[in-house]
C-alpha positions, 0 to 999 in steps of 0.5 A, a space after each residue: 259076105 253077105 253083109 256087106 250087100 245089105 249095108 251097101 243097099 240100105 245106105 242109099 235109102 237112108 241118103 234119100 230119106 235124109 235129102 227128102 226131109 232136108 228138102 221137105 224143110 227147106 220148103 217149108 222155110 221158103 214158104 214161112 217166109 214167104 207167107 210173112 213177106 206177104 202179110 206186109 206187102 200189097 195184095 191187090 189194087 183198085 183204081 178208078 178212073 174218069 174225065 175229072 180225075 185227069 192223069 196229069 194230077 191222078 197218073 195212075 187213077 183214084 188208086 189204092 191197095 189192099 193188104 191184109 191188115 188194111 186199105 192203105 194209098 196207091 197214089 205217089 208224088 207226082 213227078 212234074 216240073 210244074 208240081 211240086 208235093 211234100 206228099 202223095 195225095 190221098 187216095 183213099 179218101 178220094 175213094 171213099 169220096 167217089 163211093 159216097 156220091 153214088 151211096 156207097 159205104 166208105 171202104 172202113 166199114 168192110 171186112 172190119 173183123 177180118 183185118 182186126 184177127 189178121 194178124 192172129 191168123 198170120 201167126 198162127 199158121 206160121 206157128 202150124 207151119 213150123 210144127 209141120 217142119 217137125 210133126 209126124 203123127 196123124 193128120 199131119 198133112 192138115 198143118 200147111 192146109 190153111 196157109 197153101 189156102 190163104 189165096 182163095 180165101 183172100 179171094 173168096 174174102 174180097 169178092 164178098 165184101 165187093 157184093 156186099 158195097 155193090 148191093 148196099 147202097 143207100 139214097 145219099 148218093 149224087 147219082 142213082 145206080 142200081 145194085 151191082 156186082 163190082 169187078 173183081 179182077 180186070 177192067 170194068 165200068 161203073 157210072 162214068 168210072 172205069 174200074 181196075 182190079 188186079 192182084 199185087 205182087 203180094 198176092 204171088 208171094 202168097 201163091 209161090 208159098 202155096 206151091 212150095 208148100 203143096 210141093 213139101 207135103 208131097 215131099 213129106 208123104 213120099 218120105 213117111 210112106 217109105 219109112 213105113 213100109 220098112 
């Protein structure tokens, strides 16, 4: 008569642990999908507006999009009865032209090694998340740390290169501008240009990935602690 309650009380614990494993793995897989999607998505956008770039020609200003593997054109085809375009204006080229006028290096100069290594870094992070699904040995929690920190790493690297561009001006510029820190987030002003710098939807994917992994780590820790206490 004493065996029945013992088995009955153990069964819910095993069921709870199984559910925790399923939830932890589901969260990790969802985070892995978000991380992969973020790699192919625009992470940040920057736009410059000035009177000589009228909204009729540049509705969103001179806009560029930052991806994990490079910088791409952020200008879209203009929808107008007066203007017919086969392809949008090349705002990366236009941004480089503006930068040249103030003595700033072309965009392509920045973050060369980061862009070159980005595919391998993301593949490595993905493999670590796959290992996180099953590994339960010492320091298991280190496996998702890299993916959790990607948003912070991006902001830090982005801020550094903005500082580098703003503090390594050359005398070839038509305008003399003192070394400055370009706006990382929000609106700013450089010479006659209004600047805008904001996260794109890819950054939201990275934040969602980090949040899911933090939850996965907490659930995994709870599961392993209770297994160890048995």
